[in-house]
N, C-alpha and C positions, 0 to 999 in steps of 0.2 A: 504494500500500500504506500502511496506517496505521502509526503509530508503535508500537513494541513496548511491552507493559505493563512489561516488565523492562528496566532501563537497560543491562544487560550482555547483551543477547540474542545478540550475536555470539559470546559465550563459552560458549553452551550446548553440551552434549556431542553433540547430534544434531539432525537436521532436524525431527523431530517436536516436540521441546521448543521449538525456534526457532519453528516454525509456531504452536504453542500460545501463545507469547508475543505473537504478532500477532493471533490470532483468539480472541475470547472464546468460552467454552463448550467448547473442545477440551480433553480430558483426555488428556495424553500417556501415562498408565499404561494406557489402553485400546487402544493401538496397538502393533503389532509393528514393531520397527525392524530391518530386514534389514541395515543398515549395520554394526550391532554384530556380528552373526554373521559378516559378511564380514571385518571387522577381526580377529576372533578366529581365523578360519580362516587368514588370512594370517600371523598371529603364530605359530600352531602350525606352519605350514610353514617359516617363516623361522628361528624360534628354538624348536625342539621341547622342549629341556630346560627352558628358562626358562618356556615356556608350561605345561609339566607342573606346575611349581611354583606359578605365579601364577594360572593360569586354572582354573575349575572343570572337572571331567571332561567330555569331549565325549561326548554320548550315542550318537554314531554310531561310536565307536571300540570 
């Protein structure tokens, strides 16, 4: 694997942005990141009151 374009690639928030830092021509804004949705769903389940305050409304609720 080549070196990342970004020196702090390990600190990127998700796999898509990390992949984009290694592969030229990848636009992370054009990809759907299911990990983000999984984290939000877990947060809503574990801390429902805090999630209601901090997270945008869940379209499925």
